[in-house]
Steps between C-alpha positions, in 0.01 A plus 500: 500500500152477603299174501265624224786582256645159570155338426471699173841398388428135570169522319664648190781257517278182527275611221803575270653167576177332394499690172866460375701205377796581707373556854842498653579823322218699646607771739284765673636805661359814670644820382417851610242391757197427270677375181504125464745371238439160327800363337472198282708310232524663167285247327221513760441876486224435222321243718497751798378770275233280326316571188422876474625538861225296658734310745680793620176706529347223713811504720478875540144470590579241781773737624260781499238310703772394748602865510158605607514279797838655603390860399793526253517515122751251359653509149604186319802510258613204287864461450662255263 
């Protein structure tokens, strides 16, 4: 795993832990190279997605900006 991918995973994990009520149940995993999976408790999925998808859209924008620096295109998937 490269340093940039680790940084991206840590970034998504920290932001998600600030958003949810159960930060102990937040897990971030890398799948298929550029796919980042965010797993949260079932009750916190709505908080991560936000109203009209604003929170998850903001997370994806941050992930995209971090990917520009690493010259990669990351995809964020939210799993309950």
